[in-house]
N, C-alpha and C positions, 0 to 999 in steps of 0.2 A: 508394512504400514510406516512405521517409523521412520522407513529411509525415504518412503515417498511425501512424507509432512514434513519431513527438513528440507528435502529441495526444492519444496514449493516457499517453505515459510522463512529460511534464511535468507536465498537471494533478495524475495521480496523487501526481506527488513532494511537490508543493507541500501537498496534503489529507492527505500523510503526515506532512511538518512539522507541521502543525497537528495532527492526532490524536495526535503523540508528544507532543507541548508540551502537549496537554489529558490525556493519560494520565498523564504521569510529572509535571504538576502533581498529580495526586489520590495517586497510589500511589511509594512509596519502593521502589527497585531492589533495596533491599537487606530489603527487609520482603516481599518478594514470595514465594510459596510454590508449590513445582513440583510435583504428587504426594505432598505430605506433608512434603517435604523443603525447606530452603532453598537459594536457589541462590547457588552459590558462586562469582560471578561479580563482576569490580570494574564498578563504576557504569558506566563508559564502556562496557564490554561488553554491559552489559544495555540500556543506550539504545540501541547500534547494533543488537543483535538487534532489538529492539523498534521501530524504525524499519524495517529491511526485511521484519518480518513486515505493517507498515501498509502500508509501500509496497506487496509481493505481493497484500494483500486491496485495495488500492486500483486496481492493474493489472487485477486479474481482474474489479472492478466497472466498470471502463474499458471493457473487452475485451468484454463482454455485454452493457453498453448501445450498444455500435457495432457488436454483431453483431444486436442485438433492431432498431437503428436502419436497418440495412441493408435488411431486409427481404427483398423478392422483387427487388432490382436487378439488373439483366445482370452478367454477370463482365467483369470488367475496369473497371466504373463505379465511381467514387470513391461512400463511402457519404454523403458530405454533399454 
C-alpha cells in the first residue's frame, strides 16, 4: 500500500512543482482576480495555495490513470 501511495504522490508532487513554476512565471499572484475582486493574500500564501491546487489535480489524474490501468486485475494483485 505504501508503494502504491508513493507511486501516485511522488510523481504528482514533481509535476505540481513544474506546473506551479510555469504558471507563476506568467501570472503574478497580486494581479490575479477571484470572481471580480483581487486576492488579498501575500504572494507566499498564493504560491502555497496554487501548489496544493496543482498537486491535488495531479494526484487525481494519477489516481485515474492507475484506476484505468488496473482494468480487470484480480483483487489483491498489484496494478502494474
